[in-house]
C-alpha positions in Angstrom: 7.4 -31.0 -0.5 10.5 -32.2 0.7 11.0 -32.5 4.5 13.7 -29.5 5.9 15.6 -29.8 9.5 14.5 -26.4 10.8 17.5 -26.8 13.0 20.7 -24.2 13.7 17.8 -21.3 13.1 19.9 -18.8 14.7 22.8 -18.8 12.7 20.2 -19.3 9.6 18.5 -15.9 10.9 22.0 -14.3 11.2 23.0 -15.6 7.2 19.7 -14.1 5.9 19.8 -10.7 8.2 23.3 -10.4 6.6 22.6 -11.2 3.3 19.7 -8.8 3.2 22.1 -6.2 4.3 24.8 -7.1 1.8 22.2 -6.7 -1.2 20.9 -3.4 -0.5 23.5 -1.8 1.1 25.7 -1.2 -1.8 22.2 1.0 -3.6 21.8 3.2 -0.1 25.5 3.7 -0.3 25.3 5.4 -4.0 22.6 7.5 -2.6 24.9 8.6 0.4 28.0 9.0 -1.3 26.3 10.7 -4.4 28.4 14.2 -3.3 32.0 12.6 -4.0 30.8 10.4 -6.8 29.8 13.8 -8.3 33.3 15.3 -7.3 35.3 12.0 -8.6 33.1 10.5 -11.6 31.4 13.3 -12.2 27.9 11.9 -11.4 25.0 14.0 -11.9 21.3 14.2 -10.2 20.0 13.1 -13.3 22.8 10.0 -13.2 22.0 9.4 -10.1 18.5 9.5 -10.5 18.8 7.0 -13.7 20.8 4.9 -11.5 18.6 3.9 -8.9 15.5 3.9 -10.6 17.5 1.3 -12.8 17.8 -0.9 -9.7 14.3 -0.9 -8.9 13.1 -1.5 -12.3 15.3 -4.4 -12.4 14.5 -5.1 -9.1 11.0 -5.6 -10.1 10.7 -6.9 -13.1 13.4 -10.0 -12.1 11.5 -10.6 -9.0 8.7 -12.8 -9.6 11.0 -15.2 -12.0 14.0 -15.7 -9.4 11.7 -15.8 -6.4 10.6 -19.1 -9.1 14.4 -19.8 -8.7 15.0 -19.7 -5.1 11.9 -22.1 -4.8 14.0 -24.4 -6.8 17.0 -24.8 -4.5 17.7 -25.3 -1.0 18.1 -22.1 0.6 22.0 -22.9 1.3 22.5 -23.1 -1.9 20.6 -19.9 -2.7 22.2 -18.0 -0.3 25.7 -18.6 -1.9 25.1 -18.0 -5.2 23.7 -14.6 -4.0 26.2 -13.6 -1.7 29.2 -14.5 -3.9 27.0 -12.5 -6.6 26.6 -9.8 -4.2 30.4 -9.4 -4.6 30.3 -8.6 -8.1 28.6 -5.2 -8.0 30.2 -4.1 -4.6 34.0 -5.1 -6.7 32.5 -2.4 -9.7 31.3 0.2 -7.4 34.9 -0.1 -5.5 37.7 -0.7 -7.9 35.8 0.1 -11.7 33.7 3.1 -11.1 34.4 5.7 -13.5 31.4 6.7 -15.1 27.4 6.9 -14.9 27.3 4.3 -17.4 29.5 1.8 -15.1 27.3 2.8 -12.1 24.3 1.9 -14.0 25.7 -1.3 -14.9 26.8 -2.1 -11.3 23.3 -1.4 -10.3 21.2 -3.9 -12.9 24.1 -6.5 -11.2 22.7 -5.5 -8.0 19.3 -5.7 -8.6 19.4 -8.9 -10.0 21.2 -10.7 -7.6 18.7 -8.8 -4.8 15.6 -10.4 -6.3 17.1 -14.1 -6.0 18.6 -13.0 -2.5 15.4 -11.7 -1.2 13.6 -14.6 -2.4 16.2 -17.1 -0.8 16.0 -15.3 3.1 12.3 -16.0 2.7 12.9 -19.7 2.0 15.2 -20.0 4.7 13.4 -18.6 7.3 10.3 -20.7 6.0 12.2 -24.2 6.2 14.4 -23.2 9.1 12.9 -21.1 12.0 9.4 -23.0 13.5 6.0 -21.3 12.1 5.2 -20.0 15.9 8.6 -18.0 15.8 8.4 -17.2 11.7 6.8 -13.8 12.8 10.2 -12.5 14.9 12.4 -14.0 12.2 10.4 -11.6 9.6 10.5 -9.0 11.5 14.2 -8.9 12.1 15.2 -9.5 8.6 12.9 -6.5 7.2 14.6 -4.4 10.6 18.2 -5.3 8.3 16.7 -2.8 5.6 16.3 0.5 8.2 19.6 -0.9 9.6 21.3 -1.0 6.0 20.3 2.7 5.8 21.7 3.2 9.0 25.2 1.9 8.0 25.0 3.9 4.7 24.8 7.2 7.0 27.3 6.5 8.9 29.4 5.2 5.9 30.3 8.6 4.9 31.4 10.5 7.8 33.6 7.3 9.3 35.1 5.9 6.2 34.4 7.9 3.7 36.1 11.0 4.7 38.4 10.2 6.2 39.8 6.4 3.9 38.3 7.6 0.7 34.4 6.5 -0.6 35.5 3.1 -2.4 36.4 1.9 1.0 33.1 2.8 2.0 32.1 -0.1 -0.7 34.5 -1.6 0.6 32.9 -2.3 3.8 29.8 -3.5 2.2 31.8 -6.5 0.9 32.0 -7.9 4.6 28.1 -8.6 4.8 27.9 -11.5 2.3 30.9 -13.0 3.7 29.5 -12.5 6.7 26.3 -14.3 5.4 28.5 -17.3 3.8 30.5 -17.7 7.1 27.2 -18.3 8.9 25.4 -20.6 6.5 25.5 -24.3 7.8 26.9 -25.3 4.7 26.7 -29.1 5.7 23.0 -29.0 5.3 23.2 -28.5 1.6 26.8 -29.3 0.2 26.2 -32.9 2.0 23.1 -33.0 2.6 21.1 -36.2 0.8 19.1 -35.7 -1.8 16.0 -35.7 0.3 16.7 -32.7 2.2 16.5 -30.7 -1.4 12.7 -29.1 -2.1 12.9 -31.1 -4.8 9.7 -30.6 -6.0 8.5 -26.8 -4.8 8.1 -24.3 -7.0 6.6 -27.0 -9.2 3.4 -27.1 -8.2 0.5 -25.2 -9.0 -0.7 -22.1 -7.2 -4.0 -21.7 -6.5 -5.5 -19.3 -8.4 -7.6 -17.7 -5.8 -4.8 -17.2 -3.7 -2.5 -16.1 -6.6 -5.1 -13.0 -7.1 -5.3 -11.9 -3.2 -1.2 -11.9 -4.0 -1.8 -10.0 -6.6 -4.1 -7.9 -5.0 -2.4 -7.4 -1.9 1.3 -6.6 -3.4 -0.7 -3.7 -5.5 -1.8 -2.2 -2.3 1.2 -2.5 -0.8 3.1 -0.6 -4.2 0.7 2.3 -3.3 2.1 2.7 0.4 5.6 2.3 -0.4 5.0 5.1 -2.9 4.1 7.2 0.2 7.0 6.1 2.4 9.5 6.4 -0.8 8.5 9.8 -1.1 9.0 10.6 2.3 12.0 9.3 2.5 13.2 11.3 -0.1 11.9 14.6 0.9 11.2 15.0 4.6 14.6 16.2 5.2 14.2 19.0 2.3 11.2 19.7 3.8 12.3 19.9 7.5 14.8 22.5 7.0 12.7 24.7 4.8 10.2 24.5 7.6 13.0 26.2 9.4 14.6 23.0 11.3 18.2 22.6 11.5 20.0 20.4 9.0 21.6 18.0 12.4 18.6 18.2 13.4 16.3 16.7 10.9 19.0 14.1 10.6 18.6 13.5 13.8 14.7 12.8 13.4 15.8 10.7 10.8 17.4 8.7 13.3 14.7 8.4 15.6 11.9 7.5 13.0 14.3 4.6 12.1 15.1 3.2 15.4 11.2 3.9 16.0 10.8 1.2 12.2 13.2 -1.3 13.8 11.5 -1.6 17.1 8.4 -1.5 15.5 9.1 -4.2 12.5 10.3 -6.8 15.7 7.6 -6.2 18.2 5.2 -6.8 15.2 6.3 -9.9 14.0 6.4 -11.1 17.9 2.9 -9.8 17.6 2.2 -12.0 14.9 3.6 -15.0 16.4 1.5 -14.8 19.6 -1.5 -13.8 18.2 -4.2 -14.6 15.8 -4.4 -11.4 13.7 -3.7 -12.2 9.8 -0.4 -10.8 9.1 -1.7 -8.8 6.2 -4.4 -7.2 8.4 -1.7 -6.2 10.7 0.0 -4.5 8.2 -3.2 -2.8 7.1 -3.8 -1.2 10.6 0.5 -0.1 10.9 -0.4 1.6 7.4 -3.8 3.4 8.9 -2.1 4.5 11.7 1.1 5.7 9.8 -0.9 7.9 7.5 -1.9 10.0 10.2 1.7 11.3 10.1 1.4 12.7 6.5 -1.8 15.0 8.1 0.5 15.9 10.9 3.1 17.2 8.3 0.3 18.8 6.5 -0.2 21.5 9.4 3.8 23.1 8.7 4.2 23.2 12.4 8.5 22.8 13.3 7.3 21.5 16.4 5.4 18.7 15.3 8.0 17.5 12.3 9.5 14.9 14.7 5.6 13.9 15.4 4.6 13.4 11.8 8.0 11.6 10.6 7.9 8.8 13.7 4.2 8.1 12.7 4.8 7.9 8.7 7.5 6.6 8.6 8.3 5.0 12.2 5.0 3.5 11.9 3.5 3.8 8.3 6.8 1.6 7.0 6.7 -1.2 9.8 4.4 -3.6 7.7 7.7 -5.0 5.3 8.3 -8.3 7.5 4.4 -8.6 8.5 3.7 -9.2 4.3 6.7 -11.1 3.6 5.5 -13.3 6.7 1.5 -13.0 5.2 3.0 -13.9 1.7 5.0 -17.0 2.4 1.5 -18.5 4.9 -0.7 -17.3 1.9 1.5 -19.0 -1.2 3.0 -22.0 1.1 3.7 -23.6 -1.6 6.0 -21.4 -3.5 7.5 -18.9 -0.9 10.1 -17.6 -3.5 7.2 -16.7 -5.8 5.0 -15.2 -3.0 8.1 -13.1 -2.6 8.6 -12.2 -6.0 4.8 -11.1 -6.7 5.1 -9.3 -3.6 8.5 -7.4 -4.5 7.1 -6.4 -7.9 4.4 -4.1 -6.2 7.2 -2.9 -3.8 10.1 -1.8 -6.5 6.9 -0.3 -8.6 5.9 2.0 -5.6 9.9 2.8 -4.9 10.7 4.0 -8.3 7.6 5.7 -8.7 7.3 7.3 -5.8 10.3 10.2 -5.3 9.5 11.0 -9.4 6.2 11.6 -8.6 7.0 13.5 -5.5 9.0 15.8 -6.9 6.8 16.6 -9.8 4.3 17.7 -7.6 6.6 19.9 -5.1 7.9 21.7 -8.2 4.5 22.4 -9.2 2.4 22.7 -5.8 5.1 22.5 -2.8 5.0 20.4 -0.2 1.4 20.5 1.2 -0.4 19.0 -1.8 2.0 16.0 -1.5 1.3 15.4 2.1 -2.0 15.7 1.4 -1.8 13.4 -1.5 0.5 10.8 0.4 -1.9 10.8 3.1 -5.0 9.9 1.1 -2.6 7.4 -0.8 -1.9 5.5 2.6 -5.2 5.3 3.7 -6.8 4.1 0.4 -4.0 1.0 0.6 -4.9 0.2 4.5 -8.8 -0.1 3.4 -7.8 -1.4 0.1 -6.0 -4.3 2.2 -8.7 -4.7 5.1 -11.3 -5.1 2.5 -9.4 -7.7 0.2 -8.7 -9.7 3.2 -12.8 -9.7 4.5 -13.7 -11.7 1.5 -13.7 -15.2 1.4 -10.8 -16.5 -0.4 -12.3 -18.7 -3.0 -15.0 -15.7 -4.5 -13.9 -15.2 -7.9 
């Protein structure tokens, strides 16, 4: 693999964060702005579910392939392609959205761009940030996801209510432009051929490492099943248990702040301690599982505690698993990212669907019990996998 300069890490991480928000914010906006879309284009709950489900399905299906594509080019070039590519679905959502079919097409385009973009952001950290600081860099990058959720929530009252929902999508267009502005283009546009990762992505991946990566991706797919289900139904459950909608929203906001803080802090720990990043992720998942059993009690005063544990702690492993993936398969970080993201996409797509069916059949308490058990099982699978020697067939 070619030697890549690690200068300009601050601007590179800034570009990475901006791109990460750019490829996730539009999808969050669709969910947040659903009441406005229902009024203006006739979007139904079924149509919203199809659009969001399609987004996750396409994202998972293209993650490995486009991760390989990311490996074969410089991260600067990949960032430019992903950033400008994101502007296409944003333009469709802001200017051409008239019915559910167009929404689904926009979600397909956004999912494809996201698959390239996330692989590129991980590649940027590997190439631009020194190894002893990559944990914090991955933590900051993954903290961009709950930040995008927060921005989507604020866009409804601050933009959609006053200027219209189309302007909220136009607001999302600022982030790919920021990513481009922060990218040090001269490292690609005027770079010598020796600066480009000409052989990365062509090197064979160790079968033992590939097997371990797939096993860990499956475990964290189950983990994502639990967190996506919690995110979809916690507010409804809290209101059902007597909490006011503003208080439920504030609880989610506090849990999100805890989540962002934990992602960055755990990245710092990964840089300064010898604990394997995947092991850290498994321990966080195990600790977060307690939150589901707290929610199971049904006591209204315990709901914030359960939410902070299950969401703030139990979903704080995102940066760690991306760091662990690129360290496990350093010869193909884009591929490693793609495998991991395929698992996460499967969990994200199936969790709310299954949870909704279970709530309809048996109520919330069986759901929290199931999610708590699944979180414990996923954490156990991660920790047991890491105990086995890597060479074991």
